[in-house]
N, C-alpha and C positions, 0 to 999 in steps of 0.2 A: 504494498499501498504504500502513498506517496505519503504530502506532509497533512498533518491533521489540522483542520481547521474549524475553530467556533464560530457560528455564522448568527447573527442576531438575526434572529426568522422571526416577521410578521407572519407569513403567511399570504401576504398580497404578490400583486404580480412581481415586481422587483427581486425579493429576495427566494419566490420560487424557481423564477427561470434563471436566480444566482445560484441557487445548489444544483441543480444540471449542467449548467455552466462550468462552475467550477469540478462538479464531479467527472464531466468530459475531459477535464486538463488534469487528473491523477490527483485528487485532493479529497482528501478523506474528511467529508463534510460533518460535523454536528452540529445539527441544527439547534437552537437556544431559541425557546419564545420565553419572553419577559411578561407578565399578567400585570400591567398596570393600568386594567382597566377597560380591555380591548374587546371587538366583539365577535371572537371566536373562542370555541371550547377546545379544550386541550386533545378530545378525539379526534375532531376535525385537523385541526391544527398537526398531530403527528400523522395522520393520516397521508396527508396533504406534502409532508416534509419528506417523507420517507417515501412517499409515490414521484416523486422529485428524485430521488436519487440521495437524499441524507441516508450515512451509515449508523446515523446515531440521533434520538430524539431527547430532548430536554425542556419540561417545564416548571418555571418558576413561577411563584405566586409573590408578587412581590406588593401588591394593592396597600398594604398596610405601612410599608417602608416608604413606598412614595410619598404618600398622604403626611406620613409622621417627618420624615426627614427633607423631604424637597417641595413638596406644592405648601404646604403651611408657615416652612420658615418663609419660602417667597411671599405668601401671603403676609406675615407678619411685617414682611423688608417694604410691603405696601410696590411690589416689582411689576411692573407694568410697561413694556418696552413700546417702546413711543407713545403711550400713552393708550394704547388700543389694546394690545396685543398681551394677556396672560400669563404667555409663556408655558402651555401645557405641553407642547411637543419636547419645546428644549429643555427643559424641568427631567424629562422622562430620559433624556440622554446620558448622563452621567449613572443614573444607576444603570441600566442596560450595561454600559463601557464596563462598570466594575463589578458586575455579574457573568459578563464575558468573561473577564481574565480571572475569577473565580473558579468559573466551567474548564477554561483554557487548562489552568491548574492541575483542576480534580481528573481530568483526563491526559495529560502530559502532551495535550496539542502546543503546535509552534508556530499557529498563528491563530489570529481572531479575523472576522471579516463581515462588512455591512454591505447593503444594500442601497445606500445613497448617492446620488447624482454627484457629478464633478462641481455642480455649480450652484451646489445648496449649501444650508450651514450646518447638516446634521453629520456630514461627512467631516467638519473641522468638530465638535463636540465630538465624536466617538474619536478621531484619531489623536486629538488632543489630550483626552482625558486615557485612553490607554498607553499613551508616551508618559505620562504622569506615572500611572498605576506599575506600569510593566513594560519599560524600555525594550525589554529583550523581545520580545513577542514580535512576530510580522504581521502589518496589516494591509487586508486585501481587500479590496474595493472594485469589485467586478463591472459594476456599472459605469466606474470612470475608464477600465477599458476595454468593455467589450467593442463588439462592430456593430449592436442593435443601437440605432442612433435615436430612433424615435418609439414613443410608446405603441404604437400601432406594430412598429418592427417586434416589439417583444410580447407582443398579445400575437403575433403569427408564428413565433419561435412556440410559445405554449401550447398553441394549437399542433403544430406540427409535431411536440415532443409528448403531446397528451397529458400537460400539466394542468390539473384543474385548479383555474384561479376565479375569483368573480368579479371579472371585469371582461365587457367587450368594446369593440369598436362603439356600438349603439351607446354603452355608457361608460365613459375613460374616466372618469373623476378618480385621483388620487386619495386617498383618505386615509390619514394617519389618528388615531385616537388613544386616550386615557382618562380617566377618571374626570382628571384636571378640565378637559375641553378636546374637542374635535377640530381638527383642520382640514380642510377641502381644499385641492388644486386640479390645474387641469383642465383640459378638456374646453367649454365656453365661457369659462372664470379668466383665461388668459388674457380676455378682450376686455379692458377697464370700464369700455361703455356697455356693456353687457351687464343688465343687474341678474344677480344668481337666482336662477331657476330654485324651487321650492322643490325639485326631487333633489336639490345638492342637501338639503340637511333631514336631518334624523331626532335630534332631540328638542328641538323647539319650534311653536308654533307660529305660525305667522302670524304679523298683530291684528291683519281681519278675522283668523281665527279664533284666535285669544279671547279669554270671557271677558264680558262685559264688565264684571264686577272685580276690582282688586283683589289679590288676598295678600293678608296679614301673616308675619311671621316672625317669632321673636327668637334673635340667637344671643345667646350668650357666650363672651368669651374668659378665657381666663389669662391673664399673662401675653394677651395678644393672638391665644389662639382660640379656635373655637370650640367648643364643650358640650352644645345642647341646642335642642333646636325646642320651642314651645314647652319648655321646662323638662323635656326629656334628655338626659343623658344619653350621648351619641359616641362611638368611636368616629375616627377621622372617615373609613369608608363608610359607613353607614352614614354619617350626614353628609357626605357630600354627593353619594345617589339618591340621598332625599331631595335635600337642594336642585339637585340635577333637573328631579321630575318635575318637580313643585315650579321651579322658575321657568323651565322649559316650556309646561303649560304654558304659563301666560307670555311667552315669546321675549322672555329675556336673555341675552348673552348671545344673539348673532353680533357678529363683526366684519366689515367687509373696509379691507384695510390693504393700503400702498405701502409695502412695508420694503425696507433698505436693509436687504441683505447682507451679509459680513461679508461674502466675496465680491460686494461691490455693485451688485444688481440693484432695481428696483422691481419688487413682485407683487403681483396682485393676491391677496392673501386670504381667505374666507372662514371664517372660525364661528363656534357653538362651543358658549362656555358659560351656562345657565348660572353653576354652583360658584365657581370662581369669579364672577362678574359680579354677582350676590355679597358674596362674603368679603370682598375688598372694597364692598361702596358700606358694608357695615361696619368694616373694621376702621376705613377712614373715620366716618361718624364718631366710632368710640373715639379715638384718637383726638379729634377737635374735641374732646368733651375732657379727655383725662392729662393732654398733653400742655408743655406752656408754647408761646407763641417762638420762642428758639429754639425748643426744640421739634417742632413741626416743620419748621424751617430748614433744620438741619435734615431732620428723617426724611424732607422730598427729595434732599440731593442726595441721599445715601440709598433711598430706593431707586432712583432713576440710576444709579451706578450700578447698586445689585443688579438691576433689568439687564444691563449690557452687560454684566459678566455673565450671566446666564444665559443670554443670546449669542455671547461670542464663545462660549465654551469651553470659561476656566472656573469651572466648578472646584477643583481640585486643585487651589494655589491658595496661597499664602494670604492673597489680598483677598481674595473668598473670608477666609478664616479672619480675616480685620473687621469687616464689613459686619459678618453675621454678629461678633462679638459685640459691636456697638447695637444691631438691631434687638439681640438681648436683651440690649441695659435697658434701651428704649420702651421697651415692654413691659417692664415692670409695674407698673400700675394700671395697664390697659386693659380692664376686667370691667364688665359689666354687662347689660342687655341693651341689645339694639332691635329695634321694631320696626320690619322692613316692609315696606309697601311694594307688590309685585304686581305690575298692571302694564297690557300693551307695550310689551318690549322694556320696560323700566323697572329699576331697582334702587328702589329711594329709600332712605331713612326717615321714617314719620315720628319715631321718637327715640331716646336714649338714655339710660341711665348706670350710675358708675357710682359705688362707694368709696372712689377715689377720684369723683367727680373736681374740676377746677370752678366749675359754676359756681357762683355763691348769689343765689335771689336776693337776699339782702342786698347786694350789692349792686346788680345791674336792674331791680324792680324800679318805677316810676311812682309805687302806688305807697301806702302807707305801710311804716316799716323801712322804709329806704334807709340804708346804715351809712350810706356812700358821703363823704365831705365834701359836699362841693364848693365851700368856702376856699378848701385846699387850692381849686383848680387853678385860680390866678396866678398862684407863688408859682405853680409847676409850670405852666404855658409861660412866665417869665423868664425862666430857667431854662425851659426846653428849646425858647427861641434865641437864648441867646448868642449863640454864632450866626444866626441869620442874622439877627440887627449887625453885627460884628462886621461881616462880609461886606453886607450892602452897603454899609458905611464908608469902608476902606476900599471897596473895589467897582460898584453897581452905580454911587451917588456921581454923577460927574461932580456936583458942588453940595454943600451942604442945603436942604431945604429945596435942591430941584428934582425932577420927577425921575424916580427909578427908568433907569434904562432897560427895555425890554429885547434882548436880541433877535434877529430874524434869520431865517435861512440864508440870504443874501446879505448880510451883514460882513462887510470888508474884514470885520477884525477877527470872523472865526475863519478857520480852516487851518 
């Protein structure tokens, strides 16, 4: 036999064809399917992998680990790429890479492989993660090397070799999904002028068909992590699954995004992430109740950096450890309950409460019981505005008593 290679096997078109392609080139393929909330069952995946030519098959249920160690930390960080994408696929890749390395060690494999294209983000996430964890392992990526240049050619290859895959030329969407979200690519979606057709979606109702009446759900957080829904304590998988169903019914979580890929191209990406969108909105509302202005400003910057790090495949880095430490510290008082309103595609915080709330009604109210000392305002404003007055008098007034000079874009002194 040739080299042993552990192939990250999704059961879709690319990896099913990759099994056969690698086998024909002398590799002994061990197909590894990592269940992070996929739409395939173990017997079907195993039958498909072995039928395509794999010599062994391994299935790992990693759903709890995925939510606990990857999705929830990203939630606590408020990590959303370019303000739109909750990073579902990107979050699963470092976990899958780690398990690929584990299985390679178990089987004495010399290589690991994946079905990523040469112009996508996932190849970077897999390759960089594997190089960080096991630099001695060879990495094979058939889709970057083979002669099949289009999805149509891959489909023809699968048909010629009798490889069963759930893709036809009539329905050529490329789907990747896990508990945190569902990504839909290819086909008509490659034209940014074309509205995503309803058949592209599986988790969410269209706003037209969503219920007319809103649904309300109370989500409790402890130290930045969700722990219960409507008073019922739930583990991560069960909680996310319940919110995916409930929020999806109300059309929450559809994302149509023109995304900047790591490799330098723009790509039209369509996502469904009902639970992620709802939890991120709830978490943000609770942070506004429990974090100071300075903490919120810094946290927003860290969240953007955290999202970039995840998207760019840098999970196994010291930089990640540093950011994660800040996030964990920032969440020590982010505990409480948020009531979310789910209606016609929107997840909106309708109420929030926390034992660590920084909101003081006696200071904010304009009614009886107001404890804010308004007489202190004049002195505060005088000190606050002192540098403004000093600079105005020294630099902005031509002569004492003359009107303030306001610069305009065509002012010759600007530039």
